[in-house]
mmCIF file as Biopython writes it, N, C-alpha, C and O atoms, coordinates in Angstrom:
data_model
#
loop_
_atom_site.group_PDB
_atom_site.id
_atom_site.type_symbol
_atom_site.label_atom_id
_atom_site.label_alt_id
_atom_site.label_comp_id
_atom_site.label_asym_id
_atom_site.label_entity_id
_atom_site.label_seq_id
_atom_site.pdbx_PDB_ins_code
_atom_site.Cartn_x
_atom_site.Cartn_y
_atom_site.Cartn_z
_atom_site.occupancy
_atom_site.B_iso_or_equiv
_atom_site.auth_seq_id
_atom_site.auth_asym_id
_atom_site.pdbx_PDB_model_num
ATOM 1   N N  . MET A ? 1  ? -18.175 -34.531 18.707 1.0 0.0 1  A 1 
ATOM 2   C CA . MET A ? 1  ? -17.865 -33.933 17.140 1.0 0.0 1  A 1 
ATOM 3   C C  . MET A ? 1  ? -16.420 -33.716 17.340 1.0 0.0 1  A 1 
ATOM 4   O O  . MET A ? 1  ? -15.734 -33.829 18.356 1.0 0.0 1  A 1 
ATOM 5   N N  . PRO A ? 2  ? -16.069 -33.319 15.923 1.0 0.0 2  A 1 
ATOM 6   C CA . PRO A ? 2  ? -14.025 -32.220 16.500 1.0 0.0 2  A 1 
ATOM 7   C C  . PRO A ? 2  ? -14.423 -31.129 16.642 1.0 0.0 2  A 1 
ATOM 8   O O  . PRO A ? 2  ? -15.608 -30.807 16.725 1.0 0.0 2  A 1 
ATOM 9   N N  . VAL A ? 3  ? -13.651 -30.545 16.679 1.0 0.0 3  A 1 
ATOM 10  C CA . VAL A ? 3  ? -14.052 -28.850 16.663 1.0 0.0 3  A 1 
ATOM 11  C C  . VAL A ? 3  ? -13.601 -28.968 15.475 1.0 0.0 3  A 1 
ATOM 12  O O  . VAL A ? 3  ? -12.742 -29.814 15.227 1.0 0.0 3  A 1 
ATOM 13  N N  . GLN A ? 4  ? -14.335 -27.748 14.071 1.0 0.0 4  A 1 
ATOM 14  C CA . GLN A ? 4  ? -13.368 -27.525 13.106 1.0 0.0 4  A 1 
ATOM 15  C C  . GLN A ? 4  ? -13.479 -26.341 12.623 1.0 0.0 4  A 1 
ATOM 16  O O  . GLN A ? 4  ? -13.659 -25.891 11.491 1.0 0.0 4  A 1 
ATOM 17  N N  . TYR A ? 5  ? -13.311 -25.786 13.923 1.0 0.0 5  A 1 
ATOM 18  C CA . TYR A ? 5  ? -13.178 -23.494 14.024 1.0 0.0 5  A 1 
ATOM 19  C C  . TYR A ? 5  ? -12.704 -23.554 15.498 1.0 0.0 5  A 1 
ATOM 20  O O  . TYR A ? 5  ? -12.851 -24.238 16.510 1.0 0.0 5  A 1 
ATOM 21  N N  . ARG A ? 6  ? -11.865 -22.139 14.924 1.0 0.0 6  A 1 
ATOM 22  C CA . ARG A ? 6  ? -11.715 -21.318 16.061 1.0 0.0 6  A 1 
ATOM 23  C C  . ARG A ? 6  ? -12.240 -20.536 16.813 1.0 0.0 6  A 1 
ATOM 24  O O  . ARG A ? 6  ? -11.122 -20.589 17.324 1.0 0.0 6  A 1 
ATOM 25  N N  . SER A ? 7  ? -12.775 -19.890 17.382 1.0 0.0 7  A 1 
ATOM 26  C CA . SER A ? 7  ? -12.973 -18.537 17.389 1.0 0.0 7  A 1 
ATOM 27  C C  . SER A ? 7  ? -12.224 -17.522 18.891 1.0 0.0 7  A 1 
ATOM 28  O O  . SER A ? 7  ? -11.895 -17.805 20.043 1.0 0.0 7  A 1 
ATOM 29  N N  . TYR A ? 8  ? -12.227 -16.417 18.138 1.0 0.0 8  A 1 
ATOM 30  C CA . TYR A ? 8  ? -11.239 -15.717 19.405 1.0 0.0 8  A 1 
ATOM 31  C C  . TYR A ? 8  ? -12.164 -14.025 19.057 1.0 0.0 8  A 1 
ATOM 32  O O  . TYR A ? 8  ? -12.638 -13.895 17.929 1.0 0.0 8  A 1 
ATOM 33  N N  . LEU A ? 9  ? -12.296 -13.140 19.837 1.0 0.0 9  A 1 
ATOM 34  C CA . LEU A ? 9  ? -12.629 -11.597 20.857 1.0 0.0 9  A 1 
ATOM 35  C C  . LEU A ? 9  ? -11.449 -11.223 19.695 1.0 0.0 9  A 1 
ATOM 36  O O  . LEU A ? 9  ? -10.809 -12.225 19.375 1.0 0.0 9  A 1 
ATOM 37  N N  . LEU A ? 10 ? -11.191 -10.446 19.260 1.0 0.0 10 A 1 
ATOM 38  C CA . LEU A ? 10 ? -9.664  -9.419  19.622 1.0 0.0 10 A 1 
ATOM 39  C C  . LEU A ? 10 ? -10.158 -8.287  19.540 1.0 0.0 10 A 1 
ATOM 40  O O  . LEU A ? 10 ? -10.983 -7.613  18.924 1.0 0.0 10 A 1 
ATOM 41  N N  . ARG A ? 11 ? -8.923  -8.254  20.879 1.0 0.0 11 A 1 
ATOM 42  C CA . ARG A ? 11 ? -9.195  -6.640  21.403 1.0 0.0 11 A 1 
ATOM 43  C C  . ARG A ? 11 ? -7.854  -5.335  20.196 1.0 0.0 11 A 1 
ATOM 44  O O  . ARG A ? 11 ? -7.039  -5.667  19.335 1.0 0.0 11 A 1 
ATOM 45  N N  . LEU A ? 12 ? -8.046  -4.603  20.473 1.0 0.0 12 A 1 
ATOM 46  C CA . LEU A ? 12 ? -6.944  -3.595  19.634 1.0 0.0 12 A 1 
ATOM 47  C C  . LEU A ? 12 ? -7.311  -1.931  20.686 1.0 0.0 12 A 1 
ATOM 48  O O  . LEU A ? 12 ? -8.369  -1.303  20.728 1.0 0.0 12 A 1 
ATOM 49  N N  . TRP A ? 13 ? -6.518  -1.752  21.121 1.0 0.0 13 A 1 
ATOM 50  C CA . TRP A ? 13 ? -6.367  -0.054  22.049 1.0 0.0 13 A 1 
ATOM 51  C C  . TRP A ? 13 ? -4.142  0.311   21.769 1.0 0.0 13 A 1 
ATOM 52  O O  . TRP A ? 13 ? -3.046  -0.229  21.614 1.0 0.0 13 A 1 
ATOM 53  N N  . HIS A ? 14 ? -4.642  1.197   21.855 1.0 0.0 14 A 1 
ATOM 54  C CA . HIS A ? 14 ? -3.792  2.742   22.499 1.0 0.0 14 A 1 
ATOM 55  C C  . HIS A ? 14 ? -3.035  2.396   23.446 1.0 0.0 14 A 1 
ATOM 56  O O  . HIS A ? 14 ? -3.542  2.231   24.555 1.0 0.0 14 A 1 
ATOM 57  N N  . THR A ? 15 ? -1.573  2.189   23.245 1.0 0.0 15 A 1 
ATOM 58  C CA . THR A ? 15 ? -1.040  3.532   24.577 1.0 0.0 15 A 1 
ATOM 59  C C  . THR A ? 15 ? -0.093  3.584   24.076 1.0 0.0 15 A 1 
ATOM 60  O O  . THR A ? 15 ? 0.305   3.182   22.983 1.0 0.0 15 A 1 
ATOM 61  N N  . ARG A ? 16 ? 0.552   4.346   25.248 1.0 0.0 16 A 1 
ATOM 62  C CA . ARG A ? 16 ? 2.235   5.340   24.780 1.0 0.0 16 A 1 
ATOM 63  C C  . ARG A ? 16 ? 3.186   5.068   25.552 1.0 0.0 16 A 1 
ATOM 64  O O  . ARG A ? 16 ? 3.290   5.277   26.760 1.0 0.0 16 A 1 
ATOM 65  N N  . VAL A ? 17 ? 3.873   4.604   24.847 1.0 0.0 17 A 1 
ATOM 66  C CA . VAL A ? 17 ? 5.950   3.961   24.753 1.0 0.0 17 A 1 
ATOM 67  C C  . VAL A ? 17 ? 6.124   5.626   24.219 1.0 0.0 17 A 1 
ATOM 68  O O  . VAL A ? 17 ? 5.707   6.486   23.443 1.0 0.0 17 A 1 
ATOM 69  N N  . GLU A ? 18 ? 7.425   5.194   25.687 1.0 0.0 18 A 1 
ATOM 70  C CA . GLU A ? 18 ? 8.633   6.890   25.331 1.0 0.0 18 A 1 
ATOM 71  C C  . GLU A ? 18 ? 7.978   7.589   24.960 1.0 0.0 18 A 1 
ATOM 72  O O  . GLU A ? 18 ? 8.510   7.660   23.853 1.0 0.0 18 A 1 
ATOM 73  N N  . GLY A ? 19 ? 6.619   8.739   24.854 1.0 0.0 19 A 1 
ATOM 74  C CA . GLY A ? 19 ? 5.677   9.157   23.898 1.0 0.0 19 A 1 
ATOM 75  C C  . GLY A ? 19 ? 5.041   8.709   23.142 1.0 0.0 19 A 1 
ATOM 76  O O  . GLY A ? 19 ? 3.963   9.303   23.131 1.0 0.0 19 A 1 
ATOM 77  N N  . LYS A ? 20 ? 5.104   7.516   22.052 1.0 0.0 20 A 1 
ATOM 78  C CA . LYS A ? 20 ? 5.303   7.702   20.860 1.0 0.0 20 A 1 
ATOM 79  C C  . LYS A ? 20 ? 4.088   6.707   21.302 1.0 0.0 20 A 1 
ATOM 80  O O  . LYS A ? 20 ? 4.336   5.773   22.064 1.0 0.0 20 A 1 
ATOM 81  N N  . ARG A ? 21 ? 2.422   6.987   20.673 1.0 0.0 21 A 1 
ATOM 82  C CA . ARG A ? 21 ? 1.387   6.137   20.588 1.0 0.0 21 A 1 
ATOM 83  C C  . ARG A ? 21 ? 1.739   4.580   19.605 1.0 0.0 21 A 1 
ATOM 84  O O  . ARG A ? 21 ? 2.001   4.557   18.402 1.0 0.0 21 A 1 
ATOM 85  N N  . LYS A ? 22 ? 1.650   3.457   20.479 1.0 0.0 22 A 1 
ATOM 86  C CA . LYS A ? 22 ? 1.662   1.732   19.445 1.0 0.0 22 A 1 
ATOM 87  C C  . LYS A ? 22 ? -0.036  1.495   19.950 1.0 0.0 22 A 1 
ATOM 88  O O  . LYS A ? 22 ? -0.839  2.098   20.662 1.0 0.0 22 A 1 
ATOM 89  N N  . TRP A ? 23 ? -0.024  0.555   19.323 1.0 0.0 23 A 1 
ATOM 90  C CA . TRP A ? 23 ? -1.453  -0.580  19.009 1.0 0.0 23 A 1 
ATOM 91  C C  . TRP A ? 23 ? -1.067  -1.324  19.747 1.0 0.0 23 A 1 
ATOM 92  O O  . TRP A ? 23 ? 0.134   -1.570  19.632 1.0 0.0 23 A 1 
ATOM 93  N N  . ARG A ? 24 ? -1.955  -2.183  21.042 1.0 0.0 24 A 1 
ATOM 94  C CA . ARG A ? 24 ? -1.570  -3.320  21.579 1.0 0.0 24 A 1 
ATOM 95  C C  . ARG A ? 24 ? -2.561  -3.893  21.108 1.0 0.0 24 A 1 
ATOM 96  O O  . ARG A ? 24 ? -3.528  -3.235  20.724 1.0 0.0 24 A 1 
ATOM 97  N N  . ILE A ? 25 ? -2.524  -5.423  21.030 1.0 0.0 25 A 1 
ATOM 98  C CA . ILE A ? 25 ? -3.512  -6.316  20.167 1.0 0.0 25 A 1 
ATOM 99  C C  . ILE A ? 25 ? -3.909  -8.059  21.379 1.0 0.0 25 A 1 
ATOM 100 O O  . ILE A ? 25 ? -3.311  -9.118  21.188 1.0 0.0 25 A 1 
ATOM 101 N N  . SER A ? 26 ? -5.232  -7.828  22.737 1.0 0.0 26 A 1 
ATOM 102 C CA . SER A ? 26 ? -5.191  -8.677  22.867 1.0 0.0 26 A 1 
ATOM 103 C C  . SER A ? 26 ? -6.190  -9.916  21.983 1.0 0.0 26 A 1 
ATOM 104 O O  . SER A ? 26 ? -7.028  -9.496  21.185 1.0 0.0 26 A 1 
ATOM 105 N N  . LEU A ? 27 ? -6.010  -11.579 22.216 1.0 0.0 27 A 1 
ATOM 106 C CA . LEU A ? 27 ? -6.808  -12.129 21.539 1.0 0.0 27 A 1 
ATOM 107 C C  . LEU A ? 27 ? -7.801  -13.935 22.274 1.0 0.0 27 A 1 
ATOM 108 O O  . LEU A ? 27 ? -7.576  -15.142 22.354 1.0 0.0 27 A 1 
ATOM 109 N N  . GLN A ? 28 ? -8.597  -13.202 22.529 1.0 0.0 28 A 1 
ATOM 110 C CA . GLN A ? 28 ? -9.119  -14.439 24.180 1.0 0.0 28 A 1 
ATOM 111 C C  . GLN A ? 28 ? -9.679  -15.042 22.991 1.0 0.0 28 A 1 
ATOM 112 O O  . GLN A ? 28 ? -10.104 -14.512 21.964 1.0 0.0 28 A 1 
ATOM 113 N N  . ASP A ? 29 ? -9.570  -16.624 23.437 1.0 0.0 29 A 1 
ATOM 114 C CA . ASP A ? 29 ? -10.321 -17.162 22.483 1.0 0.0 29 A 1 
ATOM 115 C C  . ASP A ? 29 ? -12.103 -18.104 23.182 1.0 0.0 29 A 1 
ATOM 116 O O  . ASP A ? 29 ? -12.168 -18.836 24.170 1.0 0.0 29 A 1 
ATOM 117 N N  . SER A ? 30 ? -12.807 -17.866 22.614 1.0 0.0 30 A 1 
ATOM 118 C CA . SER A ? 30 ? -13.870 -18.304 22.653 1.0 0.0 30 A 1 
ATOM 119 C C  . SER A ? 30 ? -13.956 -19.599 23.498 1.0 0.0 30 A 1 
ATOM 120 O O  . SER A ? 30 ? -14.665 -19.769 24.490 1.0 0.0 30 A 1 
ATOM 121 N N  . GLU A ? 31 ? -13.161 -20.424 22.961 1.0 0.0 31 A 1 
ATOM 122 C CA . GLU A ? 31 ? -13.884 -22.042 24.527 1.0 0.0 31 A 1 
ATOM 123 C C  . GLU A ? 31 ? -13.002 -21.887 25.495 1.0 0.0 31 A 1 
ATOM 124 O O  . GLU A ? 31 ? -12.938 -22.698 26.418 1.0 0.0 31 A 1 
ATOM 125 N N  . THR A ? 32 ? -12.129 -20.720 25.403 1.0 0.0 32 A 1 
ATOM 126 C CA . THR A ? 32 ? -10.902 -21.810 26.447 1.0 0.0 32 A 1 
ATOM 127 C C  . THR A ? 32 ? -10.629 -20.392 28.010 1.0 0.0 32 A 1 
ATOM 128 O O  . THR A ? 32 ? -10.282 -20.395 29.191 1.0 0.0 32 A 1 
ATOM 129 N N  . GLY A ? 33 ? -11.241 -19.019 26.545 1.0 0.0 33 A 1 
ATOM 130 C CA . GLY A ? 33 ? -11.132 -18.070 27.851 1.0 0.0 33 A 1 
ATOM 131 C C  . GLY A ? 33 ? -9.837  -17.436 27.695 1.0 0.0 33 A 1 
ATOM 132 O O  . GLY A ? 33 ? -9.701  -16.252 28.004 1.0 0.0 33 A 1 
ATOM 133 N N  . ARG A ? 34 ? -9.220  -17.878 27.405 1.0 0.0 34 A 1 
ATOM 134 C CA . ARG A ? 34 ? -7.525  -18.070 27.466 1.0 0.0 34 A 1 
ATOM 135 C C  . ARG A ? 34 ? -7.585  -16.711 26.624 1.0 0.0 34 A 1 
ATOM 136 O O  . ARG A ? 34 ? -8.237  -16.585 25.587 1.0 0.0 34 A 1 
ATOM 137 N N  . THR A ? 35 ? -6.648  -15.506 27.344 1.0 0.0 35 A 1 
ATOM 138 C CA . THR A ? 35 ? -6.344  -14.017 26.308 1.0 0.0 35 A 1 
ATOM 139 C C  . THR A ? 35 ? -4.768  -14.558 26.155 1.0 0.0 35 A 1 
ATOM 140 O O  . THR A ? 35 ? -3.988  -15.095 26.942 1.0 0.0 35 A 1 
ATOM 141 N N  . LYS A ? 36 ? -4.680  -14.138 24.699 1.0 0.0 36 A 1 
ATOM 142 C CA . LYS A ? 36 ? -2.451  -14.032 24.987 1.0 0.0 36 A 1 
ATOM 143 C C  . LYS A ? 36 ? -2.603  -11.999 24.480 1.0 0.0 36 A 1 
ATOM 144 O O  . LYS A ? 36 ? -3.133  -11.189 23.719 1.0 0.0 36 A 1 
ATOM 145 N N  . LYS A ? 37 ? -2.144  -12.090 25.041 1.0 0.0 37 A 1 
ATOM 146 C CA . LYS A ? 37 ? -1.253  -10.440 24.773 1.0 0.0 37 A 1 
ATOM 147 C C  . LYS A ? 37 ? -0.131  -10.269 23.448 1.0 0.0 37 A 1 
ATOM 148 O O  . LYS A ? 37 ? 1.043   -10.639 23.406 1.0 0.0 37 A 1 
ATOM 149 N N  . PHE A ? 38 ? -1.028  -9.504  22.296 1.0 0.0 38 A 1 
ATOM 150 C CA . PHE A ? 38 ? 0.150   -8.979  21.771 1.0 0.0 38 A 1 
ATOM 151 C C  . PHE A ? 38 ? 1.229   -7.400  21.078 1.0 0.0 38 A 1 
ATOM 152 O O  . PHE A ? 38 ? 0.560   -6.677  20.341 1.0 0.0 38 A 1 
ATOM 153 N N  . ALA A ? 39 ? 2.073   -7.137  21.203 1.0 0.0 39 A 1 
ATOM 154 C CA . ALA A ? 39 ? 3.041   -5.779  21.428 1.0 0.0 39 A 1 
ATOM 155 C C  . ALA A ? 39 ? 2.706   -5.639  19.689 1.0 0.0 39 A 1 
ATOM 156 O O  . ALA A ? 39 ? 1.862   -4.745  19.744 1.0 0.0 39 A 1 
ATOM 157 N N  . ASN A ? 40 ? 2.810   -5.882  18.592 1.0 0.0 40 A 1 
ATOM 158 C CA . ASN A ? 40 ? 2.638   -5.742  17.592 1.0 0.0 40 A 1 
ATOM 159 C C  . ASN A ? 40 ? 1.808   -6.677  16.527 1.0 0.0 40 A 1 
ATOM 160 O O  . ASN A ? 40 ? 2.239   -7.828  16.597 1.0 0.0 40 A 1 
ATOM 161 N N  . LEU A ? 41 ? 0.913   -6.564  15.708 1.0 0.0 41 A 1 
ATOM 162 C CA . LEU A ? 41 ? 0.780   -7.339  14.193 1.0 0.0 41 A 1 
ATOM 163 C C  . LEU A ? 41 ? 1.741   -8.706  14.415 1.0 0.0 41 A 1 
ATOM 164 O O  . LEU A ? 41 ? 1.426   -9.817  14.841 1.0 0.0 41 A 1 
ATOM 165 N N  . ASP A ? 42 ? 2.849   -8.256  14.024 1.0 0.0 42 A 1 
ATOM 166 C CA . ASP A ? 42 ? 2.940   -9.960  13.074 1.0 0.0 42 A 1 
ATOM 167 C C  . ASP A ? 42 ? 3.171   -10.774 14.814 1.0 0.0 42 A 1 
ATOM 168 O O  . ASP A ? 42 ? 3.371   -11.956 14.538 1.0 0.0 42 A 1 
ATOM 169 N N  . GLU A ? 43 ? 3.212   -10.646 16.141 1.0 0.0 43 A 1 
ATOM 170 C CA . GLU A ? 43 ? 2.971   -10.817 16.718 1.0 0.0 43 A 1 
ATOM 171 C C  . GLU A ? 43 ? 2.174   -12.206 16.410 1.0 0.0 43 A 1 
ATOM 172 O O  . GLU A ? 43 ? 2.323   -13.420 16.271 1.0 0.0 43 A 1 
ATOM 173 N N  . LEU A ? 44 ? 1.075   -10.991 16.402 1.0 0.0 44 A 1 
ATOM 174 C CA . LEU A ? 44 ? -0.203  -12.085 16.854 1.0 0.0 44 A 1 
ATOM 175 C C  . LEU A ? 44 ? -0.533  -12.734 14.926 1.0 0.0 44 A 1 
ATOM 176 O O  . LEU A ? 44 ? -1.261  -13.667 14.586 1.0 0.0 44 A 1 
ATOM 177 N N  . VAL A ? 45 ? -0.198  -12.371 14.572 1.0 0.0 45 A 1 
ATOM 178 C CA . VAL A ? 45 ? -0.549  -13.119 12.918 1.0 0.0 45 A 1 
ATOM 179 C C  . VAL A ? 45 ? 0.519   -14.319 13.556 1.0 0.0 45 A 1 
ATOM 180 O O  . VAL A ? 45 ? -0.099  -15.343 13.846 1.0 0.0 45 A 1 
ATOM 181 N N  . ASN A ? 46 ? 2.193   -14.403 13.865 1.0 0.0 46 A 1 
ATOM 182 C CA . ASN A ? 46 ? 2.386   -14.883 13.928 1.0 0.0 46 A 1 
ATOM 183 C C  . ASN A ? 46 ? 2.056   -16.845 14.589 1.0 0.0 46 A 1 
ATOM 184 O O  . ASN A ? 46 ? 2.453   -17.928 14.159 1.0 0.0 46 A 1 
ATOM 185 N N  . CYS A ? 47 ? 0.912   -16.341 16.105 1.0 0.0 47 A 1 
ATOM 186 C CA . CYS A ? 47 ? 0.135   -17.462 17.080 1.0 0.0 47 A 1 
ATOM 187 C C  . CYS A ? 47 ? -1.501  -17.642 15.997 1.0 0.0 47 A 1 
ATOM 188 O O  . CYS A ? 47 ? -2.445  -18.414 16.164 1.0 0.0 47 A 1 
ATOM 189 N N  . LEU A ? 48 ? -1.308  -16.726 15.066 1.0 0.0 48 A 1 
ATOM 190 C CA . LEU A ? 48 ? -2.346  -18.035 14.727 1.0 0.0 48 A 1 
ATOM 191 C C  . LEU A ? 48 ? -1.991  -18.560 13.377 1.0 0.0 48 A 1 
ATOM 192 O O  . LEU A ? 48 ? -2.611  -19.505 12.890 1.0 0.0 48 A 1 
ATOM 193 N N  . LYS A ? 49 ? -1.167  -18.063 12.862 1.0 0.0 49 A 1 
ATOM 194 C CA . LYS A ? 49 ? -0.377  -19.433 12.025 1.0 0.0 49 A 1 
ATOM 195 C C  . LYS A ? 49 ? -0.417  -20.618 12.715 1.0 0.0 49 A 1 
ATOM 196 O O  . LYS A ? 49 ? -0.734  -21.738 12.313 1.0 0.0 49 A 1 
ATOM 197 N N  . HIS A ? 50 ? 0.138   -20.041 14.404 1.0 0.0 50 A 1 
ATOM 198 C CA . HIS A ? 50 ? 1.213   -21.570 14.862 1.0 0.0 50 A 1 
ATOM 199 C C  . HIS A ? 50 ? -0.681  -22.224 15.519 1.0 0.0 50 A 1 
ATOM 200 O O  . HIS A ? 50 ? -0.859  -23.385 15.888 1.0 0.0 50 A 1 
ATOM 201 N N  . ASP A ? 51 ? -1.494  -21.448 15.506 1.0 0.0 51 A 1 
ATOM 202 C CA . ASP A ? 51 ? -2.804  -22.231 16.296 1.0 0.0 51 A 1 
ATOM 203 C C  . ASP A ? 51 ? -3.396  -22.728 14.473 1.0 0.0 51 A 1 
ATOM 204 O O  . ASP A ? 51 ? -4.204  -23.642 14.641 1.0 0.0 51 A 1 
ATOM 205 N N  . MET A ? 52 ? -3.301  -22.535 13.476 1.0 0.0 52 A 1 
ATOM 206 C CA . MET A ? 52 ? -3.440  -23.063 12.206 1.0 0.0 52 A 1 
ATOM 207 C C  . MET A ? 52 ? -2.865  -24.446 11.830 1.0 0.0 52 A 1 
ATOM 208 O O  . MET A ? 52 ? -3.088  -25.565 11.368 1.0 0.0 52 A 1 
ATOM 209 N N  . ASN A ? 53 ? -1.751  -23.374 12.477 1.0 0.0 53 A 1 
ATOM 210 C CA . ASN A ? 53 ? -1.493  -25.298 12.223 1.0 0.0 53 A 1 
ATOM 211 C C  . ASN A ? 53 ? -1.200  -26.307 13.062 1.0 0.0 53 A 1 
ATOM 212 O O  . ASN A ? 53 ? -0.079  -26.785 12.889 1.0 0.0 53 A 1 
ATOM 213 N N  . ASN A ? 54 ? -1.648  -26.634 13.648 1.0 0.0 54 A 1 
ATOM 214 C CA . ASN A ? 54 ? -1.923  -27.340 15.518 1.0 0.0 54 A 1 
ATOM 215 C C  . ASN A ? 54 ? -2.693  -27.359 15.366 1.0 0.0 54 A 1 
ATOM 216 O O  . ASN A ? 54 ? -3.294  -27.034 16.389 1.0 0.0 54 A 1 
ATOM 217 N N  . ILE A ? 55 ? -3.670  -27.677 14.185 1.0 0.0 55 A 1 
ATOM 218 C CA . ILE A ? 55 ? -5.220  -27.913 14.317 1.0 0.0 55 A 1 
ATOM 219 C C  . ILE A ? 55 ? -5.242  -29.384 13.686 1.0 0.0 55 A 1 
ATOM 220 O O  . ILE A ? 55 ? -5.322  -29.444 12.459 1.0 0.0 55 A 1 
ATOM 221 N N  . PRO A ? 56 ? -5.169  -30.759 14.528 1.0 0.0 56 A 1 
ATOM 222 C CA . PRO A ? 56 ? -5.131  -31.843 13.396 1.0 0.0 56 A 1 
ATOM 223 C C  . PRO A ? 56 ? -5.681  -32.125 12.879 1.0 0.0 56 A 1 
ATOM 224 O O  . PRO A ? 56 ? -6.798  -31.630 12.732 1.0 0.0 56 A 1 
ATOM 225 N N  . ALA A ? 57 ? -5.112  -33.386 12.099 1.0 0.0 57 A 1 
ATOM 226 C CA . ALA A ? 57 ? -5.538  -33.263 10.179 1.0 0.0 57 A 1 
ATOM 227 C C  . ALA A ? 57 ? -7.476  -33.786 11.057 1.0 0.0 57 A 1 
ATOM 228 O O  . ALA A ? 57 ? -8.518  -33.381 10.542 1.0 0.0 57 A 1 
ATOM 229 N N  . SER A ? 58 ? -7.464  -34.622 12.258 1.0 0.0 58 A 1 
ATOM 230 C CA . SER A ? 58 ? -8.555  -35.947 12.471 1.0 0.0 58 A 1 
ATOM 231 C C  . SER A ? 58 ? -9.817  -34.991 12.733 1.0 0.0 58 A 1 
ATOM 232 O O  . SER A ? 58 ? -10.933 -35.376 12.386 1.0 0.0 58 A 1 
ATOM 233 N N  . ASP A ? 59 ? -9.663  -33.930 13.256 1.0 0.0 59 A 1 
ATOM 234 C CA . ASP A ? 59 ? -10.576 -32.049 13.878 1.0 0.0 59 A 1 
ATOM 235 C C  . ASP A ? 59 ? -11.005 -31.773 12.849 1.0 0.0 59 A 1 
ATOM 236 O O  . ASP A ? 59 ? -11.602 -30.715 13.049 1.0 0.0 59 A 1 
ATOM 237 N N  . PHE A ? 60 ? -11.204 -32.298 10.788 1.0 0.0 60 A 1 
ATOM 238 C CA . PHE A ? 60 ? -11.656 -32.163 9.979  1.0 0.0 60 A 1 
ATOM 239 C C  . PHE A ? 60 ? -12.188 -32.988 9.201  1.0 0.0 60 A 1 
ATOM 240 O O  . PHE A ? 60 ? -11.606 -33.946 8.694  1.0 0.0 60 A 1 
ATOM 241 N N  . ALA A ? 61 ? -13.561 -32.622 9.014  1.0 0.0 61 A 1 
ATOM 242 C CA . ALA A ? 61 ? -14.577 -34.290 8.656  1.0 0.0 61 A 1 
ATOM 243 C C  . ALA A ? 61 ? -14.185 -33.796 6.933  1.0 0.0 61 A 1 
ATOM 244 O O  . ALA A ? 61 ? -14.379 -32.706 6.394  1.0 0.0 61 A 1 
ATOM 245 N N  . GLU A ? 62 ? -13.642 -34.917 6.433  1.0 0.0 62 A 1 
ATOM 246 C CA . GLU A ? 62 ? -13.749 -35.365 4.810  1.0 0.0 62 A 1 
ATOM 247 C C  . GLU A ? 62 ? -14.890 -34.198 4.183  1.0 0.0 62 A 1 
ATOM 248 O O  . GLU A ? 62 ? -16.085 -34.010 4.408  1.0 0.0 62 A 1 
ATOM 249 N N  . GLY A ? 63 ? -13.618 -33.350 3.047  1.0 0.0 63 A 1 
ATOM 250 C CA . GLY A ? 63 ? -14.800 -32.230 2.183  1.0 0.0 63 A 1 
ATOM 251 C C  . GLY A ? 63 ? -14.777 -31.061 2.866  1.0 0.0 63 A 1 
ATOM 252 O O  . GLY A ? 63 ? -15.330 -30.009 2.544  1.0 0.0 63 A 1 
ATOM 253 N N  . GLN A ? 64 ? -13.978 -31.332 4.021  1.0 0.0 64 A 1 
ATOM 254 C CA . GLN A ? 64 ? -14.376 -29.348 4.662  1.0 0.0 64 A 1 
ATOM 255 C C  . GLN A ? 64 ? -12.915 -29.058 3.799  1.0 0.0 64 A 1 
ATOM 256 O O  . GLN A ? 64 ? -12.881 -28.390 2.766  1.0 0.0 64 A 1 
ATOM 257 N N  . ARG A ? 65 ? -11.871 -29.617 4.356  1.0 0.0 65 A 1 
ATOM 258 C CA . ARG A ? 65 ? -10.669 -29.327 4.499  1.0 0.0 65 A 1 
ATOM 259 C C  . ARG A ? 65 ? -9.884  -28.181 3.034  1.0 0.0 65 A 1 
ATOM 260 O O  . ARG A ? 65 ? -9.712  -28.379 1.831  1.0 0.0 65 A 1 
ATOM 261 N N  . GLN A ? 66 ? -9.676  -27.342 3.699  1.0 0.0 66 A 1 
ATOM 262 C CA . GLN A ? 66 ? -9.429  -26.365 2.641  1.0 0.0 66 A 1 
ATOM 263 C C  . GLN A ? 66 ? -7.941  -25.501 2.899  1.0 0.0 66 A 1 
ATOM 264 O O  . GLN A ? 66 ? -7.581  -24.639 2.099  1.0 0.0 66 A 1 
#
């Protein structure tokens, strides 16, 4: 059966860069275990958009595309 969803583990934590507190982000694909790290929210959102736009239409069952 084709994959009809994506599942991730999202981790957020603080770091200090040049004395300023910044958020760091990682996203782990639950299927592959691959982890991607991001310096900011924009990078995370762009990655998710890329992943969503690259799921082949044939992976969706008829009537379940939204």
